[in-house]
N, C-alpha and C positions, 0 to 999 in steps of 0.2 A: 562824064559826070551826071549828077542829078539835077534836073531843072525844076522848076515848079510853075504851076498854072493857076490862073484866077478867071473866075466867072463873074462878071459884073455889068453895069449898065453900058459899058463902052464896047469893049470887044474881048472875045475869047482869046488867049494867048496860050501857048504851049512851048516848053523846053524839052528838047529830046535828050536821049541818053544813049550812050554807047561806051564800049569797055574802056576803062581808064587805067592806065598802068604809069605809075609814077608821073602823074600831071601835077602842074602847078598852076592854081587857080585862086582867085580872090573875088568876093562879092562886095561891092561899094555902092554908096548911095550917089545917085546922079542928080545935082542940083538942076541942071539945065533941064533934064527930062523928068525930074521929080519922081524917080522910081528907083528901085535897086536893080543894078547891071552886074554881070559877071565880066570880068576883067582879068587880064594877066596879073600876077601877083606883084610883078614890077610896076604896074601902073600906079600912079599916086591917089591918094584918097584924100577927100576933101575935109580937112579939119581932123584928120586921125593920123596918129603917129605910129601906132602898133597895128600889127596884122593878127588876125584871128584864124586859126586852123581848126580843122576837124570838127568836133560836135559843137563847139563854141560858135564857129561860123554858121553852122546850120541852125543853132538856136537864135542866134542874133537875126538871122534872116526870116525865121519863121516869127518871131516876135514883132518884127517890122512889118512882115507881109500881113500878119493878122490885124495889126493896126490900120494897116492902109487898105484892106480887102473892102470893096464897094465904094472907095473914095478915089482911087486913081488906077488907071491901067496903064501898062508898059508893053510895048512891043517887043518880040524877041531881039536880044541884043547879044552878040557874040564878040567877045575880046580876043585879043590874040593869045588864047590859052593853048599851050601847046604840050605835047609830050617830050619826053627826053630825045627824042629823035627829030624833034621840030616839026612833027605833023600837026595839022589843025584838026581840032575835034569837029565831028559832024553831029548834027542834032538827032535825038532818038525820041521815041514816045514816052511821056509821062504817065501819072495816074489820071483819073477821072474826077472833074469838079462839075457836078450837074445840079447842084441845089443853087438856089439864088444868092449871088454874092458869095458863094463858097470858093475855097481855095484848097488845092492839093500840092504837095511838094515831096517828090520821092518816087519810089518805085512800086507799081501796082496799088497805090492808094486810091481810096474812094471818099469824095465829099459829096454826099447826095443831099443832105440837110440844108435848108436855107441858112445862110450865115454859118455854115460848118466849115471845119478846117481840118484837113488830114496831112499829116506830115511823117515821113519816115519810110517804111517799108510795109506793104500790105495792110496798112492801117485804115480803119473805116470809121467815118463820122457820118452816121446815118440819119440824125434827127437835128431839129432846130437848135441852132447855136450850140452845136456839139464840137468838141476838140478831141482829135485822135492823134497822139503824138508819140512816135517811136515804132517799134517792130511788132506787127501783128496786133496792134492796139485795136479796141472796138469801142466807140462812143455811141451808144443806140439810144439812150434816154434823152429826153429833152433837157437841154442846158447841162448835159454830162460832159465830163472830162476824162479821157483815158490816157495816161502818160506813162511811157516805159516800155517794157517787153511783155508781150502776151498779157496785157491788162485789159479789163473790160468794166466799162461804166454803162449798165443797161438801165439803172433807175434814173427817173427825172431828177434833175439837179445833182446827180451823184458825181463823186470823184474817185478815180481809181489811179493810183500812183505806185509805181514800183516796177518789179520784174517777176516773171515765173521762178517757182522754186525747183531746181532739178536735184535728182538723186546723183550720186558719184558715178552711176553708169551712164549718165546723160540722159536718162529718161524723166520726162515731165513729171513733176509732183502735183502741182495745181497753179492756176493762174491767179494774178490779182483781179478780184471781182468787188465791184461796187453795184449790187443789184436792186438793193432797196431804194426808195425814193429818198432823196436828199442824204444818201449814205455816202460815207467817205472810207475808202480802203486804201492805206498807205503802207507800202512794205512788200517785200517779196513773199507771194503766196498769201496775202492777206484777203480776207473776205468780209464784205459788209453787205448783209442781205436783208437787214431790217430797216424799216422807215426811220429815218434819222439816225441810222446806226453808224458807229465810227469803229473801224478796225485799223490799228496803228501798230505796226511791227510785223516781223517775218512769221508768217503762218498764223497771224492772229484771226479770230473770227468773231464778228458782231452780228447776232442774228435776230435779235428783237427790237421792238420799238425803242428808240432812244437809248438803246445799249451802247457801251463803249468797251472795247477790248483793246488794251495799250500794252504792247510788250510782245516778245516773242513767244508764240505759242498759246497766247491766252484766248480765252473763249467767253463770250458774254451772251447769255440766253441759250435757247434749244430750238430746233426746228419741229416744234409740234403745232398741231392744228389750233390750240387754244391760245396761242400767242404767248406763252410763258416766258419769263425772263425779260419783261420790260422794265426799262430804267435801271437794267443792271450795269455794274462796272467791273471789269477785270483788268488789274494793273500789275504788270510785273513780268514774270516768265512762268509759262505753263500753268496760270492761274485759270480757274474756274468761277464765274459768276452766273449760276443756272437760274435762280428764281427771280421773281418780280422784285425790284428795288434792292436787290443784293449787291454786295460789294466784296471782292476778293483782291487783296493787295499783298504781293510779295512773291514767293517762289513756291510753286506747287500748292498753292493754297486753292480751297474750295468753299463757296458760299452757296447753300442750297444742295439738293440731292436729287436725283433722277432715277428713272427706274432702271432695271438691268440693261436695257437696250441703250440707255442715253438718250432717248427721244420724248421723254415726258418728264416734267418736273414734278416730284412728289412733295417736297416740303422745302422750306427755308426762305419764304418770304421776308423781305427786309432784313436778312441776316448779313453779318459782317465777319469776314475772316481776314486777318492781318498777321503776316509773318510767313515764315517757312513751315511747309507742311501743316498748316492750320486747318481746321475743319469747322465750318459753322452749317450744321445740317438742319436744325429746327428753325420754326418760324421766330422771327424777331431775336434771334440768338447772336452772340458776339463771341469769336474766338481770336484771342490777341497773343501771339507768342508762339515761340518754336514748339511744333507738336501738340499745340492745345487744340481741344476738341468741345464744341458745344452741341449736345444732342447726339443721338446714337440711333441707327437705323436698323430696320428689320431686313429680312431676305428680299423685299419688293423693292428696297430703297427708301422707303418712307420713314421719316423719323417718328419715334415714339416716345420720346423723353427729351427734355431740355428747352422747351417753348420758353421764350424770353429769358434764357439763362445767359450766364457769362462765364466764360473760360479764359481767365487773364494770367499769362506767365508760362513758363516752360513746362510743358507736359501736363498741364491742368486739363481736367476732365469735368465738364458741368454736364450731367446726364439727366437731372432732376428738372422739372419745370420751375420757373422763377428762381432759380438757384445761382449761387456763385461760387467757383472754385477759382482760387487764386494762388500764385505762385507754387505750383506743383500740387495742389489740393484735388480732391475727388468728390463729387456728390453722387450717390447712387440714384437709380430711377425713382424709387419710392420716397425719396427725401425731398418732396416739394417744399419751396420756400426756405431752404437751408443754406449754409455756407460753410466752405472748408478753406481754410487759408493756411498756407504753409506745405512744404514737401512732405508727402506722404499723408497729409492730413485727410480724414475721410468722414464722411456723415452717412447715417443709414436710416435716420427717422425724420420725418417731416418737421420743419421748423427748428432743428437743431444747428448748433454753431460749433465747428471744431477750430480752434485758434492756436496755432503753432504746429511746428513740424511733428509728425507722427501722432498728432492728437486723433482721438475718436469720439464721435457724438453719436449717441443712440438712445438716450434716456428721453421718453416720451413726457408729455404733460400729464398733470393730475397727480403727481408723485407727492405723497405727504414727507415732510422732513422730520428729523429728530426732534421730540419734544420733551425736555427735561421733567415738565411737570406731570406727564403721563398722557395718555390718549384721551381725546375728549376735553382736556384742560387747555384751551386756546384762547387767544385774546379776541378783542371784538372784530379784528381784520383777519378773517380766515385765509386770505390769499398770502398771508406772511407765513403760513406754515404748509401750504399746499400750492404747489406751482400750476400756473395757468397756461404756461407755454413750454415747449420743448427746452432741454437743457443747453447751457454752453460749456465745452469741454476745453481744458487748457492742456490735457494730457489724454493718457488712455486708461488711466485707472490703476495700472499696475507697474509696467516699466518705465512710463514716462510720467513724470511729475513736474510741476512748475510752481514757483512762487508768483503771487500777484504783488507787486510792489507799488509804492506810491499812492496807497488807498488812504483816503481821507477818513476821519471818524465819520461813522455813520450817525444820522439823526432820526430818519424815519424806521418804522418797522420792518421795512423791506430793504433797508440799506445794508451794505456789507460792513462788518466791524473790522478794525485793525488790531495789530498786536497791542498797541498803546491802550486801547479800551479794554482788552482781556487781561493785560497786566494790572490795570486800575481795578478791575473786578477781583482778580486774586488777591491783590493787596486788602481789599475791603473785606474779603471773606477771611483773610488770615488774621486781621485785627480783632474779628469777632469771636465769641466763644458761644457754644451751644450749652445753655443751662440744662441740666438734668436733676429731677428729683425723684426718688423712689419711694417705697413704703417707709423705709428707714433711712435716713441720711440724705444728703443732697451733694452736688459738685458741678463742675463745668468741663466739658471737653473741647479743645480746639481742633478743628478739624483740617486746618490748612497744612498740607504736606504731612499728615498724620493718619493713623488708622485707628479707626474706632471699632473696638471688639465688642460684640453682643454675644454673651454666653449665658447659660443657666446658672442660677445660684446654687442649685445643689443637684443631685443625679436625677431629679424628676423632670426637669426641663432641658431640651436640646434645641440647639440652633444650627442652621446650615445655610451657607451663603450660595446662592443660585443665580448666577448672572446679575441683574440689578436688583434682586429681591433677597431678603432675609426670612428664612422660614423659622418659625418658632414653634416646636412640638412639644407635647407631653411625652415623657418616657413611656416605654411599654411596661416597665417595671416601677411602680411607685413605692417609695420608702418614706413614711411619714413619721418615722420613730416610734418610740415606746409610748409616748404620750399624745401622738398625733391623732387626729381624727378628721373626717370629712362629714359636714352636716349639710342636708338638703332641706330647704324650706325656712319658714321663719316660725316664730313662736318660742314657748317653753320647752317644747318636746319635738324638736325637728327630728326628721329620719338621719340616723347617724351611722357611720362606718368607722369603727375604731378597732384597736386590738382585740376586743372581745368578739367582734362580729358585726353583723349587719342587722339594725333594729329599725323596722318601718313603722313609725307612728301610726297606731290605730291598724296595723296588720301583721303580717307574719315577721319572724324573726329567725335569723340563722346566727348562733352564738356558740361559743365553747361549751355552752350548758345544753345545748340540743337544738332541735328544730321546733319551732312552733308555729303551726300553719294559722294560727289566729282565727280559727274558725272558718277558714277559706279552702276551697278546693286545691288539691294539688294535681295539676293536670299534665298531660303529655308524659306519664310515667311509664317507661318501659318494662316489659315482663322480667320479674326478678328471676335469677338463676342460682345464685348462691344462697345459703341458708340466712346470709345477714341481708339481702336484698329486700327492698320493699316489694310487695305484690299490688298489682292494679286490680281494678274491679273485674277485668275479663278473666283473669286468673281465680278470683274469688269465686265468681258465679260457676266457673268450671267445677270447682272443688265442692261446691253446695250440691251441684247437679249429681255428683257421684255418691251422696249419702242417701239410702233408701231405708226409711225406718217408720215405724207407727207411732206417730206423735203421741198417742194414749199409752201410757206405762201402767199395766196393772200391778197392784201390790197386796200383799197380804201379811199381817203381822201375827203377834202371839195372841192377839185378840182382834178378830174382823179382818175384813178385806176391803180394798178400795181401788182407786184408780188416779193417776196424775197426768193432766194433759200437758205435754212438752212442746206444745205449738209455739208456745212464748218463749222457748229456748231455755227456760229455767227450771231447775229442779232443786228444792232445799231439802237437806238430810240433817236432822236434828236429833239430838238425844230426847228419849221421852221425859226423863228427869234429871236430876243433878248427878245420877251415878254414871251415866253414860255421855262421853264427850265425841264430838265430830270435828275434824280439822282438815280444810282443804290446803294442800300443799303442791303446787305445780300441777302435775296430772294426777294426783293422789288424792283420796278422801280416806283420812285415817279415823278410825272409829275406836274409842278407848275407854276404859272403866275409870272413873274418877278415883284419885287417891283416897278420898274420903267417901265411902259407901254408907249410904244411909237407907237401911231396909226396915221393913216391919217385922219381918220374922226370918230368923236365920237358924236353920236347922243343923246341928252339929253333934256327933257322938263324942268326941274328945276334943276338948279345947284346953290348950295348955294355959291359958290366961284369960282374964276377963275380957280383956280389949286385944283384939288382932290388927296389928298395923303391918304396913310393908317393911317396917324395920325390924319387927320381931317375929314375923312368921316366915320361915324358910320353906316350910312343907305343910301342905294342907291335905289331910287324909279324911276321906269321906267313908263312913260305915254304913251301914244300911243299904248296901248295894255295890255296884262296882266301885273299886277304889281308884282314885285319880291321885298320883303324887306328881307334884310340880315343883321343882327346883328350879334355882338360877339356871338360865341358858338351856332349860328343859322342854321337851314338846309333850303334847298330849297326842299320842298316836293310836293308831287302829281305831279311830273314831269312826263309826258308821254314819253314813249321810242321814241327817235328820229328816223325818217324815212328818213329824206331828209338829204343830207349831211350837211347842215347847221343847223341842228337841234341839240340840246344838248342832251346828252345821260343821262340816269338815272342809279341809283345805280345797278340795274338788269342787264342793258347792261355791265356795267363795270366789274361786278362780273363774268359774263360768260367769258368776255375776259381774265380775271385774271386766271380763271380755266384752260383755254386752254394753258396759258403761264406757269402754274405750271408744266406741264409735258415736258417743253421744257428747255433745259440748253443753255444758249448763253451769249455772252460777250456784254457788253453794252458800247458804248462811249459816254460818256457825251459831248456835244458841249461846255459846260461852266464849268463843274466841274471835269471832268476826265474820266477814264474807270473802269470797275468793271466786275464781273461774277455774274450772276443771274441764278437760276433755276426755 
């Protein structure tokens, strides 16, 4: 059996150990000796009616021994403890108790610290007031306690309680370790390495100052040189609370984020993750509910959105700073200060709010609303017409729409109105009529639920509806009727346009009677091409330049000679007396004999009458020289060209003169019939 040894003021006592097979023993308190003794199980116990076996017996003995250590000393006692064959046990060597008032009980144990206690197998209590209880337990920190199997309490005032975790093949996973000062590790494979750290549960780890890991596989804090993860709490199963003052509660939750190696905290200070599979990566963020997430990380593990955000509810995602995603909503990283509430609700603009499932908010601030009075016609409060903050959406503007019910009647310019107010307004408009008065006649039009038609009174005015406008235009073709006219200006003689034409007061006119330039220039005239086209100055100058003549015309008559200067452009041809007439007709100058010839002397050989007139003389016969007989429709032929001033001219001479005159334009003043122009 296993004995125990005590070191104290009285005497060092050892109990031996030998191989025991099917032995029956009992440890009891001896009143007479004032110490615990080992006796046969059949021995009576003072004041006890039941026996204790196995671990319960050992535990009772240890507790009693620890209470009595340093206060009483017993000498070795052997009762009649026998094997099944009746052999008496011999004593064997136990552990070593070398510290002042230390005690060991078991095989291979060591109690080297003052007032230390080591119980079990190969347990070590090596510092002041340490307790190592179990198999291969180590209590090396001052006032430390290691209890269980393969536990280690190396920090001052630390507690390690539990057993080592083993794989299914029997290999050791890790020990229970409480290495931080005042640390507590409780549970199989638990580690408490930080100051005042607590790890409670199988494979739980508490690494930082005042961190708490409670539950299987939980981790509070990280092993980095900067001591991050202080005051963190991980509660549940496989939860992670990495950052300072972070809290992870639930299953597979995480508060804070680390680098890719998991050795350095990147973000998540004072973050909280609550639920299953929740993530609170950003500083001061909160994730609550299955699959919720507050903040999003980059490739280094650092959160780049979601600071002070809240994700509340299943699958909610709050990725923007100071944002709220609730009941399945999502806030994008650029939507700072926004809120998305409802399954599938999303916001993409800072300050917006998406309210309700599938709602989408993305309208920024500074948007002007519809103004029925027209742009620029607003009230004294401009904020009533133009938003100062981003919009609230209760739908997505197309497939998802919602009614907002229970709205009270608005009173301020920025209050919402309800249907009751709109109905009252419609009734008021319906009861009123629009009075209309025209040039002639008057009437009224009720606009409620009716159409007001605006049309032209005749074909000269057209109207067209274009959006919110009515465009009134003048027709391209005006018809004012037979008596209509358009007058411009005031006074008794305004400029008028009527069926006769256009008459400009004090200026030109274009009427059915012709064109009167009114003494004004007609400018911009193109060169004429047809015979009836007007010519411009350029054409006239070109025509004049082609005329080459001597402006002085030399003349000779029946008596005397002379010259006429044509520079003035005018030549007068007149009869010398009343017997010769000249007439300008178009391009011709007609020279004729007056019907009443008055001459001083008329020589005739035979005259049939005293008076010769055109009505009575058919033929005139001249005697005393060549005879000339002229009848109606007859010619004087064979007339030689005159050479003497008194000679008659023939057709050839006259034609030559005519050809010369064709190139000269002049005015002719007829002495008896008027004036004209000839070329």
